[in-house]
N, CA and C of each residue as an Amber inpcrd file, in Angstrom:
protein
   660
  -7.3420000  22.3490000 -14.5340000  -8.6210000  22.3470000 -13.5450000
  -9.5090000  20.9210000 -13.6660000  -9.8160000  20.8750000 -15.3460000
 -10.4500000  19.7090000 -15.8050000  -9.7380000  18.5130000 -15.0580000
  -8.4260000  18.2900000 -15.1180000  -7.5060000  17.2810000 -14.5290000
  -8.2740000  16.8640000 -13.0260000  -8.1440000  18.1710000 -12.4130000
  -8.0130000  17.9780000 -10.4780000  -9.6550000  17.7110000 -10.6150000
 -11.0110000  18.1540000 -11.4820000 -12.1140000  17.8840000 -11.1410000
 -12.4670000  16.1290000 -11.7150000 -11.5750000  15.7350000 -12.4190000
 -11.9840000  14.0940000 -12.9740000 -11.1820000  13.5710000 -11.6160000
 -10.2630000  13.8930000 -11.2720000  -9.6250000  13.1090000  -9.8820000
 -10.6070000  12.8400000  -8.7420000 -10.9820000  14.1910000  -8.5750000
 -12.1840000  14.4150000  -7.6520000 -13.2060000  13.5150000  -7.6970000
 -13.7380000  13.8590000  -8.7540000 -15.0630000  12.8620000  -9.1610000
 -14.9260000  11.0590000  -9.4220000 -13.4730000  10.8010000  -9.2900000
 -13.0030000   9.6320000  -9.5240000 -12.7540000   8.9470000  -8.2840000
 -12.1950000   9.9260000  -7.5040000 -11.8530000   9.4770000  -5.8460000
 -13.4890000   9.2260000  -5.4540000 -13.9410000  10.2880000  -5.4070000
 -15.3960000  10.0810000  -4.4530000 -15.9830000   9.1290000  -5.1070000
 -16.0050000   8.5410000  -6.3000000 -16.5270000   6.8230000  -6.7090000
 -16.0150000   5.9590000  -6.1380000 -15.0170000   5.9790000  -5.9430000
 -14.2580000   4.7060000  -5.5020000 -14.7100000   4.4790000  -4.0850000
 -14.9810000   5.5670000  -3.3040000 -14.9530000   5.6470000  -1.5460000
 -16.4730000   5.2730000  -1.8240000 -17.4880000   5.4000000  -2.6320000
 -18.6780000   5.5050000  -2.3960000 -18.7780000   3.7580000  -3.1490000
 -18.2470000   3.3790000  -3.9240000 -18.3590000   2.3070000  -3.9860000
 -17.5920000   0.8100000  -2.9530000 -16.1090000   1.7400000  -2.1280000
 -15.8910000   0.8520000  -1.2020000 -17.1270000   1.1390000  -0.1550000
 -17.7400000   1.9080000   0.4130000 -18.6450000   2.3560000   1.0220000
 -19.8210000   1.3510000   1.0090000 -20.2820000   0.7380000   0.1540000
 -21.2570000  -0.1430000  -0.5000000 -20.7750000  -1.2590000   0.1670000
 -19.7460000  -1.6330000  -0.6370000 -19.3900000  -3.2790000  -0.4280000
 -18.6280000  -3.4090000   0.6900000 -17.7410000  -2.2910000   1.0470000
 -16.6100000  -2.9380000   2.2340000 -15.7440000  -3.5810000   1.8850000
 -15.2800000  -4.3640000   0.6340000 -14.8120000  -5.5820000   0.3480000
 -13.2150000  -5.5760000   1.1090000 -12.3430000  -4.1600000   0.5490000
 -11.2540000  -4.2350000   0.9510000 -11.2650000  -3.7550000   2.0670000
 -11.7260000  -3.0850000   2.6970000 -11.9560000  -3.0210000   3.9850000
 -12.1060000  -3.7830000   5.2120000 -13.3000000  -4.4700000   4.9360000
 -13.5110000  -5.7490000   5.6950000 -12.5090000  -7.0910000   5.6780000
 -12.2960000  -7.0140000   4.4610000 -11.4120000  -8.1540000   3.9290000
  -9.8880000  -8.1910000   4.6530000  -9.2960000  -7.0250000   4.3640000
  -8.0060000  -6.6170000   4.8710000  -7.9420000  -6.6990000   6.3490000
  -8.9110000  -5.8630000   7.2030000  -8.9580000  -6.5250000   8.2220000
  -9.1710000  -7.4040000   8.9400000  -9.8090000  -8.9260000   8.4800000
  -9.9550000  -9.9070000   8.5960000  -8.9370000 -10.6460000   8.8110000
  -8.3550000 -10.2220000   7.4400000  -6.9180000 -10.8100000   7.2690000
  -5.7610000 -10.3020000   8.8170000  -5.4620000  -9.3070000   8.7570000
  -4.6930000  -8.5300000   9.9620000  -5.1980000  -9.3310000  11.0300000
  -6.3010000  -9.1080000  11.3550000  -6.8020000  -9.2820000  12.7700000
  -6.7210000 -11.2610000  13.0320000  -6.9970000 -11.7840000  11.8040000
  -6.8930000 -13.0500000  12.3130000  -5.5520000 -13.5880000  12.4100000
  -4.4530000 -12.9400000  11.5310000  -3.1560000 -13.3380000  11.4570000
  -2.5770000 -12.9820000  13.0030000  -2.8820000 -11.7410000  12.9910000
  -2.1870000 -11.1560000  14.3090000  -2.6120000 -12.5280000  15.7140000
  -3.9420000 -12.5080000  15.4570000  -4.1710000 -13.9190000  16.5480000
  -3.3960000 -14.9310000  16.5920000  -3.3150000 -15.4310000  15.0820000
  -3.1480000 -16.6320000  15.2940000  -1.5410000 -16.7520000  15.4440000
  -0.4610000 -15.5060000  15.3380000   0.7590000 -15.3000000  16.0930000
   1.1620000 -15.1630000  17.2640000  -0.0660000 -14.8460000  18.1490000
  -0.1520000 -14.3470000  19.3300000  -0.6910000 -15.9320000  19.7100000
  -0.8700000 -16.5920000  19.2880000  -1.2880000 -18.1840000  20.0770000
  -0.1130000 -18.7770000  19.3200000   0.6860000 -18.3770000  18.4790000
   1.8010000 -19.7170000  18.0750000   2.9600000 -18.8180000  19.1340000
   3.3420000 -17.7260000  19.3550000   4.2230000 -17.3770000  19.9950000
   4.5050000 -16.5120000  21.6380000   3.2600000 -15.9700000  21.6200000
   2.8250000 -15.3730000  23.0640000   3.9560000 -14.3420000  23.2830000
   4.9700000 -14.3510000  23.0710000   5.7820000 -13.1740000  23.3130000
   7.1540000 -13.4520000  22.5490000   6.9990000 -12.2200000  21.3740000
   8.6850000 -11.9050000  20.9640000   9.0490000 -10.6720000  20.8230000
  10.5440000 -11.2160000  20.2530000  11.7200000 -10.0660000  20.4310000
  11.1050000  -9.0340000  19.4350000  12.2630000  -7.8690000  19.5350000
  11.6020000  -6.9180000  19.0830000  12.0010000  -7.0170000  17.3840000
  13.2030000  -7.8060000  17.2840000  13.2680000  -8.1500000  15.7040000
  12.3710000  -8.5390000  14.8000000  11.7510000  -9.9980000  15.7040000
  10.7010000 -10.5340000  15.5680000   9.5950000  -9.6040000  15.4800000
   9.3260000  -8.5330000  16.1280000   8.1550000  -8.0430000  16.1980000
   8.3710000  -6.8640000  14.9240000   8.9580000  -6.1760000  14.4450000
   9.7880000  -5.6430000  13.4280000   9.0760000  -6.1870000  12.0980000
  10.0840000  -7.4210000  11.9400000   9.7540000  -8.4600000  10.5570000
   8.1600000  -8.6960000  10.6680000   7.2380000  -9.1470000  11.5670000
   5.9450000  -9.5920000  11.8020000   5.0140000  -8.7750000  11.0650000
   5.3660000  -7.6590000  11.2330000   4.7700000  -6.3830000  11.0510000
   4.5440000  -6.2340000   9.8660000   5.9720000  -5.8750000   9.1440000
   5.9360000  -5.6810000   7.5960000   5.5170000  -6.9400000   6.9950000
   5.8020000  -8.0100000   7.1350000   5.3240000  -9.1430000   6.9290000
   3.4940000  -9.4710000   6.3870000   3.0270000  -8.9170000   7.4090000
   1.4290000  -8.6800000   7.5600000   0.9100000  -7.7360000   6.6620000
   1.6550000  -6.3030000   6.9050000   1.3050000  -5.1560000   5.8160000
   1.6810000  -5.1770000   4.6190000   2.4820000  -6.1450000   4.0990000
   2.9830000  -6.3480000   2.4400000   1.8000000  -7.4230000   1.9880000
   1.3310000  -8.7440000   2.6240000   0.4350000  -8.8620000   1.7970000
  -1.4440000  -8.6700000   2.2770000  -1.5960000  -7.7970000   3.1220000
  -2.4720000  -6.8400000   3.6060000  -2.4890000  -6.2760000   2.5160000
  -1.7160000  -5.2890000   1.6820000  -1.6890000  -4.5640000   0.6960000
  -1.9920000  -5.0400000  -0.5420000  -1.3910000  -6.2260000  -0.4660000
  -1.4220000  -6.6000000  -1.7580000  -2.8750000  -7.0630000  -2.2210000
  -3.6300000  -7.4440000  -1.0170000  -5.0520000  -8.1270000  -1.1100000
  -6.0730000  -6.7690000  -1.0660000  -5.2000000  -5.3060000  -1.0230000
  -6.2640000  -4.5280000  -0.6750000  -6.2320000  -3.6570000  -2.2330000
  -5.1080000  -3.9960000  -2.5270000  -4.8340000  -2.4830000  -3.9270000
  -4.8380000  -3.9080000  -5.1470000  -4.6200000  -4.7730000  -4.8210000
  -4.8310000  -5.8650000  -6.4210000  -6.1380000  -5.7310000  -7.1840000
  -7.0430000  -5.1800000  -6.5330000  -8.4930000  -5.3110000  -7.2650000
  -8.6200000  -3.9130000  -7.5940000  -7.8000000  -3.2490000  -7.9680000
  -7.8340000  -1.7040000  -8.6360000  -8.1740000  -1.6900000 -10.1550000
  -7.1970000  -2.5410000 -10.5210000  -7.5830000  -2.6990000 -11.9230000
  -7.8330000  -4.3760000 -12.0550000  -7.5420000  -5.1970000 -11.4890000
  -7.8730000  -6.4230000 -11.9130000  -9.3400000  -7.4520000 -11.7920000
  -9.9220000  -6.5900000 -11.0640000 -11.4290000  -6.7360000 -10.7760000
 -12.5060000  -6.2120000 -11.6500000 -12.0290000  -4.9410000 -12.1520000
 -12.9850000  -4.1780000 -12.9350000 -12.9590000  -4.9680000 -14.2650000
 -14.2670000  -4.9610000 -14.7580000 -14.7970000  -5.7340000 -16.0040000
 -14.3310000  -5.0290000 -17.1020000 -14.3710000  -5.1780000 -18.2630000
 -14.3260000  -4.6020000 -19.3130000 -14.7550000  -3.7800000 -19.9740000
 -16.1980000  -3.9990000 -19.7920000 -17.0450000  -3.1410000 -19.9080000
 -16.9200000  -1.4980000 -19.1280000 -16.6490000  -1.9320000 -17.8970000
 -16.4050000  -0.8320000 -16.8850000 -15.2950000   0.2900000 -17.5590000
 -14.4570000  -0.5000000 -17.9600000 -13.0690000  -0.1780000 -18.2040000
 -13.0120000   1.1100000 -19.5220000 -14.1190000   0.1240000 -20.3880000
 -14.1000000   0.7710000 -21.5700000 -15.1110000   2.1580000 -21.0220000
 -16.2430000   1.8970000 -20.6410000 -16.9340000   3.0500000 -20.0700000
 -16.1650000   4.3240000 -19.5620000 -15.1750000   4.0980000 -18.4620000
 -14.5760000   4.8620000 -18.1740000 -13.5870000   5.4800000 -18.6700000
 -13.3890000   4.6730000 -19.8690000 -12.0210000   5.1660000 -20.8050000
 -12.7340000   6.4280000 -21.8940000 -13.9460000   6.6240000 -22.0290000
 -14.6550000   7.4350000 -22.8380000 -15.1910000   8.8260000 -21.7690000
 -14.9190000   8.6790000 -20.5690000 -15.0600000  10.2360000 -19.7180000
 -14.2470000  10.7320000 -19.4390000 -13.0040000   9.9380000 -18.8470000
 -11.8850000  10.6130000 -18.3530000 -10.6840000  10.5360000 -19.0430000
  -9.7520000  11.0780000 -18.7300000  -8.3100000  10.8590000 -19.0730000
  -7.7340000  10.0510000 -18.6930000  -6.7070000   9.0830000 -18.8750000
  -5.8970000   8.2330000 -18.1710000  -4.7490000   8.4840000 -17.0500000
  -4.5760000   9.7990000 -17.1290000  -3.4980000  10.6700000 -15.9360000
  -4.4780000  10.6300000 -14.8910000  -5.8480000  11.2180000 -14.8500000
  -6.8870000  11.3040000 -14.4620000  -7.3760000  10.0910000 -13.2940000
  -6.9870000   8.9330000 -14.0700000  -7.6620000   7.6110000 -13.5090000
  -6.3100000   7.0880000 -12.2870000  -5.2370000   7.1890000 -13.0630000
  -4.3380000   6.4210000 -12.5600000  -3.9340000   7.4790000 -10.8930000
  -4.0140000   8.8990000 -11.1150000  -3.6770000   9.5850000 -10.0290000
  -4.5440000   9.4720000  -9.0700000  -5.7600000   9.4590000  -9.5890000
  -7.5260000   9.0270000  -8.7950000  -6.9820000   7.7940000  -7.7430000
  -6.8430000   6.4470000  -8.7970000  -6.7180000   5.3760000  -8.2460000
  -5.5200000   4.9140000  -7.1730000  -4.1140000   5.9160000  -7.6240000
  -3.2480000   5.8630000  -6.1830000  -3.5440000   6.5350000  -5.0250000
  -4.1710000   7.8100000  -5.4070000  -4.6170000   8.7010000  -4.1490000
  -5.4150000   7.6110000  -3.2080000  -6.4830000   7.1980000  -4.2190000
  -7.1870000   6.5090000  -3.3720000  -6.9610000   5.2030000  -2.4210000
  -6.2020000   4.6400000  -3.1190000  -5.6920000   3.1470000  -2.6370000
  -4.5040000   3.8650000  -1.4190000  -3.7640000   4.9040000  -1.4480000
  -2.6680000   5.1870000  -0.5300000  -3.7880000   5.8550000   0.5840000
  -5.1670000   6.2970000   0.4630000  -5.5400000   6.5480000   1.7240000
  -6.1170000   5.3310000   2.5130000  -6.4260000   4.7240000   1.5180000
  -6.8270000   3.1620000   2.2960000  -6.3100000   2.8220000   2.8330000
  -4.8690000   2.4820000   2.5770000  -3.8690000   1.6510000   2.8120000
  -3.0420000   2.4900000   4.2630000  -3.4630000   3.6090000   4.5010000
  -3.0800000   4.3860000   5.3290000  -3.7990000   3.9940000   6.7530000
  -5.3310000   3.9230000   6.4130000  -6.4350000   3.9060000   7.3360000
  -6.0410000   2.7190000   7.9220000  -5.8150000   1.7150000   6.7290000
  -5.6480000   0.3950000   7.4680000  -4.3310000  -0.0700000   8.0820000
  -3.0530000   0.8720000   7.6200000  -1.9060000   0.2630000   8.6010000
  -2.5200000   1.0250000   9.8130000  -2.8410000   2.1790000  10.0710000
  -2.8210000   2.8260000  11.3390000  -3.8400000   1.5740000  12.3100000
  -4.8960000   1.0960000  11.7280000  -5.6430000   0.5090000  12.5990000
  -4.4770000  -1.3050000  13.0510000  -4.1130000  -1.6210000  11.8420000
  -3.2870000  -2.8910000  12.2070000  -1.9620000  -2.3590000  13.2090000
  -1.5440000  -1.4480000  12.8940000  -0.5620000  -1.1260000  13.9290000
  -0.9210000  -0.8910000  15.4180000  -2.3620000  -0.2120000  15.6250000
  -2.7670000  -0.2370000  17.0080000  -3.1710000  -1.5530000  17.5280000
  -4.0920000  -2.2260000  16.4050000  -4.3200000  -3.7340000  17.2640000
  -2.9870000  -4.4370000  17.6440000  -1.9250000  -4.4470000  16.4250000
  -0.8140000  -5.3440000  16.8280000   0.1240000  -4.9120000  18.1440000
   0.1700000  -3.6440000  18.1440000   0.3690000  -3.0670000  19.2180000
  -0.2090000  -3.5140000  20.6690000  -1.2680000  -3.4550000  20.4420000
  -2.5640000  -4.0710000  21.6890000  -1.8270000  -5.5240000  21.7190000
  -1.8460000  -6.3180000  21.1810000  -1.6100000  -7.6990000  21.0370000
  -0.3130000  -7.8710000  21.6280000   1.0000000  -7.8310000  20.5480000
   2.1410000  -7.6230000  21.2320000   2.7450000  -6.4810000  21.3650000
   2.9480000  -6.2520000  22.9250000   3.7410000  -4.7630000  23.3550000
   4.9250000  -4.5430000  22.9510000   5.3090000  -3.3780000  21.9920000
   6.3250000  -2.9150000  21.2270000   7.3250000  -2.8520000  22.4540000
   8.8820000  -2.6420000  22.1140000   9.6360000  -2.4990000  22.6700000
   9.3010000  -1.0850000  22.9790000   9.6870000  -1.0090000  24.8540000
   9.8380000  -0.0970000  25.3440000  10.3680000   1.1970000  24.7440000
  11.8500000   1.1020000  24.0060000  12.2970000   2.2500000  23.5920000
  12.0500000   2.7020000  22.2150000  11.0500000   2.2690000  21.8000000
  10.2480000   2.9700000  20.5550000   9.9920000   3.9670000  20.8950000
  10.5740000   4.7950000  19.5740000   9.8810000   6.1890000  19.0800000
   8.7810000   6.0040000  18.0820000   7.7960000   5.9300000  18.8380000
   6.3700000   5.6860000  18.3580000   5.5280000   6.2560000  17.1880000
   5.9680000   7.5290000  17.3350000   5.9830000   8.6140000  16.3610000
   6.6380000   8.2170000  14.9070000   8.0090000   7.8850000  15.1070000
   9.0170000   7.7510000  13.5360000   8.6560000   6.1670000  13.5740000
   8.2580000   5.2050000  14.0760000   7.5630000   4.5400000  13.3630000
   6.0970000   4.1800000  13.1080000   5.4390000   5.0160000  13.4660000
   3.8420000   5.4980000  12.7970000   3.9830000   6.0340000  11.7350000
   5.2440000   7.0720000  11.2710000   5.6860000   7.5190000  10.1250000
   6.4400000   7.0420000   9.0390000   7.0930000   5.7220000   9.5030000
   7.5270000   4.4580000   8.7880000   6.6190000   3.6880000   8.1920000
   5.2970000   3.2110000   9.1220000   4.4320000   3.1200000   8.4700000
   3.3100000   3.3670000   7.5470000   3.0060000   4.7440000   7.6220000
   2.5850000   5.7650000   6.7700000   3.3150000   5.4540000   5.1390000
   4.8610000   5.7510000   5.0950000   5.5300000   5.8270000   4.0080000
   5.5190000   4.5910000   3.6470000   5.2770000   3.4800000   4.6200000
   5.3380000   1.9920000   3.6800000   3.8830000   1.4520000   3.2360000
   3.2950000   2.3500000   3.6310000   1.8160000   2.3810000   2.8980000
   1.7970000   2.9550000   1.7660000   2.0430000   4.0350000   1.6800000
   2.2820000   4.9420000   0.1950000   3.0250000   4.3160000  -0.6550000
   4.4040000   3.7800000  -0.2020000   4.8070000   3.0730000  -1.0140000
   4.4430000   1.7910000  -1.6580000   4.2130000   0.6130000  -0.7730000
   3.1430000   0.0420000  -1.2630000   1.7130000   0.1380000  -2.2840000
   1.3020000   1.5240000  -1.9950000   0.3920000   1.7390000  -2.7480000
   0.2660000   2.1390000  -4.4440000   1.6420000   3.0980000  -4.2270000
   2.0010000   3.1200000  -5.8710000   2.6670000   2.4980000  -6.2430000
   3.5020000   1.5890000  -5.8460000   3.6560000   0.2940000  -6.4670000
   2.9300000  -0.5190000  -6.6870000   1.8960000  -1.1120000  -6.4630000
   0.9520000  -2.0810000  -6.0950000   0.0780000  -1.6300000  -7.6260000
  -0.3250000  -0.3310000  -7.3530000  -1.3910000   0.4470000  -8.1450000
  -0.9060000   0.5170000  -9.6830000   0.4310000   0.7510000  -9.7020000
   0.8690000   0.6830000 -10.7720000   1.4600000  -0.3670000 -11.3730000
   1.1370000  -1.6100000 -10.9300000   1.5930000  -3.1400000 -11.1160000
   0.2060000  -3.7250000 -11.6810000  -1.1530000  -3.3190000 -10.8520000
  -2.1720000  -3.8060000 -10.9060000  -2.5630000  -3.3060000 -12.4960000
  -2.3420000  -2.4610000 -12.5550000  -2.5490000  -1.5110000 -14.0650000
  -2.0320000  -2.4120000 -15.2840000  -0.8460000  -2.8400000 -15.3100000
   0.1370000  -3.3490000 -16.1940000  -0.6390000  -4.9790000 -16.0080000
  -0.6900000  -5.2260000 -15.1180000  -0.9210000  -6.9050000 -14.9820000
  -2.7190000  -6.8820000 -15.4040000  -3.5270000  -5.7300000 -15.2990000
  -4.7560000  -6.1730000 -15.7450000  -4.7840000  -6.1840000 -17.3660000
  -4.1880000  -5.9290000 -18.1580000  -3.8240000  -6.0280000 -19.9010000
  -3.7170000  -7.0630000 -20.0250000  -3.0190000  -8.6720000 -19.4070000
  -2.9010000  -9.6690000 -19.5250000  -3.9300000 -10.5660000 -19.0690000
  -3.7420000 -11.7450000 -19.6150000  -4.3750000 -12.9860000 -19.1470000
  -4.4610000 -13.4990000 -18.0030000  -3.2790000 -13.5370000 -17.3790000
  -3.4340000 -14.0780000 -16.0700000  -2.2150000 -12.5950000 -15.2820000
  -3.5170000 -11.7460000 -14.7250000  -3.0310000 -10.5130000 -14.1550000
  -2.3720000 -11.1330000 -13.0790000  -3.0030000 -11.8860000 -11.6400000
  -2.4660000 -11.9000000 -10.4930000  -1.3290000 -12.5260000 -10.5500000
  -1.0080000 -13.5150000 -11.6280000   0.6020000 -14.2830000 -11.4720000
   1.6660000 -12.8590000 -12.0330000   1.1460000 -12.4450000 -12.9730000
   2.2130000 -11.2170000 -13.6820000   2.1550000 -10.1230000 -12.3620000
   1.3470000  -9.7280000 -11.4250000   1.4680000  -9.0700000 -10.4670000
   2.6300000  -9.1510000  -9.7730000   2.1420000 -10.4700000  -9.2130000
   3.5600000 -10.9620000  -8.3790000   5.1490000 -10.7080000  -8.7800000
   5.0000000 -11.2590000  -9.6940000   6.3600000 -11.2710000 -10.6660000
   6.8610000 -10.0170000 -11.0920000   5.9910000  -8.8920000 -11.3820000
   6.4020000  -7.9580000 -11.6420000   6.9510000  -6.6300000 -10.3730000
   6.0770000  -7.4530000  -9.3550000   6.3680000  -6.4530000  -7.8670000
   7.5300000  -6.7290000  -7.3310000   7.6460000  -8.6710000  -7.1590000
   8.9250000  -8.3450000  -6.6150000  10.1210000  -8.1070000  -6.7610000
  10.7390000  -7.4210000  -7.8740000  12.0650000  -6.6240000  -7.8610000
  11.8100000  -5.1020000  -7.3660000  10.6610000  -4.5400000  -7.6330000
  10.5360000  -3.4390000  -6.9280000  10.0670000  -3.2830000  -5.4430000
   9.5750000  -4.0290000  -4.8080000   8.7500000  -4.0210000  -3.5470000
  10.3090000  -4.3880000  -2.8100000  11.0720000  -5.2900000  -2.9790000
  12.0900000  -5.7750000  -2.1160000  13.1840000  -4.5950000  -1.7040000
  13.4040000  -4.0680000  -2.9140000  14.1520000  -2.6080000  -2.0980000
  13.7640000  -1.6720000  -1.0660000  12.0190000  -1.7030000  -1.1750000
  11.1630000  -0.7510000  -0.4080000  11.3330000  -1.3440000   0.8080000
  11.2980000  -2.9200000   0.6260000  11.2060000  -3.3740000   2.1760000
  12.5780000  -3.3010000   2.5680000  13.5210000  -3.3110000   2.2370000
  14.8020000  -3.2150000   2.9990000  14.9210000  -1.8850000   3.6030000
  14.3790000  -0.7900000   2.7860000  14.9090000   0.6440000   3.5540000
  13.6340000   0.6820000   4.2940000  12.2670000   0.3770000   4.5160000
  11.2230000   0.2150000   5.7830000  11.8650000  -0.3180000   6.9060000
  12.0820000  -1.9260000   6.6280000  12.9380000  -2.5340000   7.8130000
  13.9470000  -1.6700000   8.6930000  14.6670000  -1.2170000   7.6620000
  16.0310000  -0.4560000   8.5280000  15.3540000   0.8970000   8.7910000
  14.6090000   1.4150000   8.3610000  13.8170000   2.9490000   8.9300000
  13.2790000   2.3900000  10.2870000  12.3860000   1.2650000  10.1090000
  11.3440000   0.9000000  11.4100000  12.3100000   0.3950000  12.5770000
  13.4120000  -0.1190000  12.3260000  14.4190000  -0.5620000  13.1130000
  15.4340000   0.5570000  14.0760000  15.4610000   1.5430000  13.2250000
  15.9750000   2.6440000  14.0220000  14.8560000   3.1700000  15.1090000
  13.8440000   3.3510000  14.7660000  12.5960000   4.0550000  15.5640000
  12.4060000   2.9630000  16.2460000  12.3670000   1.6610000  16.3660000
  12.0450000   0.1340000  17.4490000  13.5020000   0.6520000  18.3690000
  14.8750000   0.9580000  18.0810000  15.8780000   1.0520000  18.9760000
  15.8380000   2.1950000  19.8350000  15.0590000   3.3930000  19.3140000
  14.8880000   4.5200000  19.9370000  16.1500000   5.4920000  19.4600000
  16.4330000   5.1100000  18.5890000  17.6140000   6.2990000  18.0360000
  17.3000000   7.4420000  17.2070000  18.4570000   8.5050000  17.6890000
  17.8770000   9.8030000  17.2570000  17.3240000  10.1620000  16.0210000
  16.3030000  10.8540000  15.5490000  15.3350000  10.7840000  14.5760000
  16.3820000  11.3740000  12.9750000  17.7510000  11.9060000  13.4750000
  18.6000000  12.2740000  12.3350000  19.0410000  11.1370000  11.3730000
  18.9820000  10.1290000  12.1190000  19.4630000   9.0270000  11.6520000
  18.8900000   8.5840000  10.6470000  17.2330000   8.2500000  10.5120000
  16.3160000   8.2070000   9.5400000  16.3460000   9.0790000   8.4110000
  16.9810000   9.6840000   8.2600000  16.6470000  10.7460000   7.3660000
  16.7640000  10.7340000   5.9750000  17.7600000   9.5810000   5.8160000
  18.3780000   9.1830000   4.5590000  17.3700000   7.9870000   3.9470000
  16.9540000   7.2030000   4.6280000  15.8170000   6.3240000   4.6940000
  14.6740000   7.3250000   4.2800000  14.2720000   8.3320000   4.8210000
  13.0940000   8.9960000   4.8580000  13.1020000   9.6140000   3.3450000
  14.1820000   9.8020000   2.9380000  14.5490000  10.4910000   1.7870000
  14.2170000   9.8510000   0.4660000  15.2620000   7.8520000   0.4490000
  14.9880000   7.5020000  -0.2070000  13.9040000   6.8500000  -0.5820000
  12.6290000   6.6900000   0.2770000  11.5630000   6.5460000   0.2330000
  10.9460000   7.1920000  -0.6650000  10.7160000   8.4960000  -0.2950000
  10.1390000   9.7690000  -1.1260000  10.7980000   9.6030000  -2.6420000
  12.0250000   9.1560000  -2.7510000  12.8180000   9.3490000  -4.0540000
  12.0180000   8.0870000  -4.9100000  11.7270000   7.0570000  -4.2910000
  11.1590000   5.9810000  -4.6150000   9.9260000   6.2860000  -5.2000000
   9.1840000   6.6580000  -4.3200000   7.7710000   7.2470000  -4.7250000
   7.6140000   7.8610000  -5.6950000   8.0430000   9.0630000  -5.9510000
   8.0870000   9.9210000  -6.9020000   8.6390000   9.3960000  -8.3180000
   9.8580000   8.3190000  -8.4100000  10.2030000   7.8010000  -9.4930000
   9.1670000   6.5680000 -10.1990000   8.2790000   6.1750000  -9.1930000
   7.1250000   4.9730000  -9.2050000   6.4480000   5.8530000  -9.7770000
   5.5460000   6.8800000  -9.1650000   4.5910000   7.6710000  -9.9830000
   4.4530000   8.4290000 -10.9750000   5.8360000   8.8810000 -11.0930000
   6.6830000   9.3560000 -12.8050000   6.2420000   8.3500000 -13.8540000
   6.8910000   7.0550000 -13.4320000   6.8040000   5.5630000 -14.4450000
   5.2100000   5.6210000 -14.8280000   4.6270000   5.7130000 -13.4000000
   3.0890000   5.1230000 -14.0160000   2.1590000   6.3870000 -14.5390000
   2.5880000   7.7450000 -14.6300000   2.1740000   8.4330000 -15.3500000
   2.2680000   8.5180000 -16.7360000   3.5910000   8.1160000 -17.0570000
   4.4270000   8.1520000 -18.5100000   3.9790000   7.1260000 -18.8310000
   3.7890000   5.7450000 -18.5050000   3.3300000   4.2300000 -19.4110000
   1.7890000   4.1040000 -19.1100000   1.0650000   4.8320000 -18.3260000
  -0.1040000   4.3580000 -18.1600000  -1.2600000   4.6270000 -19.5160000
  -0.9230000   5.8640000 -19.8710000  -1.6350000   6.0970000 -20.9610000
  -1.8010000   5.5770000 -22.0390000  -0.6380000   4.7280000 -22.0980000
  -0.2430000   4.2410000 -23.2190000  -1.1500000   2.4550000 -23.0170000
  -0.9450000   2.3810000 -21.7650000  -1.5460000   0.9810000 -21.4330000
  -2.9860000   0.9140000 -21.7640000  -3.4820000   2.3360000 -21.4600000
  -4.7640000   2.4740000 -21.2580000  -5.2260000   2.5200000 -22.7230000
  -4.7820000   3.0080000 -23.3170000  -5.1460000   3.0710000 -25.0000000
  -5.0640000   1.6080000 -25.4320000  -4.4570000   0.8530000 -24.8410000
  -4.3900000  -0.7440000 -25.7960000  -5.7650000  -1.6600000 -25.6550000
């Protein structure tokens, strides 16, 4: 029960801080809108394969910009103060949940704006594509939150985050692009069950590793 209360208060704290500064929300929205606008000015019309690939490239870099600050931009003093108040398990769970909620909101907004600028394929299963976008945002959140926690303990966190993320995020992107392409082509939803299950397994594995490793990282 104490763990649940700590997670609740930490998520509330993150939401209040974000609402005051709106750093991640405004920054990522500006990045998404400006990138989509530049792409529209450059391409005008794109085919469905490019439509799918471009969307995931935009969301990948948007998620890095939004989530990298989770631990990297916190001062040593604030980390020490948090260390005295809550358990490391509660902190990593709260950070992951908050980042997941933030990324899901940003992904829905980005997909709506992207679809408005670049009209999607007429055969697209929009609900399945939205599911792929939400699962993708969850995957990005769990992976980048864990990597941000590891990178924050080093002197050059930004570079280490990119190095550590690469071997983890590439398999996720491959699965996501395949899942999204199935939705783009309007295939039967049962075809994508393997991709959904694989994404769920990856998320569970990454979260399990984060829960096991973070207490030792936090103690350092």
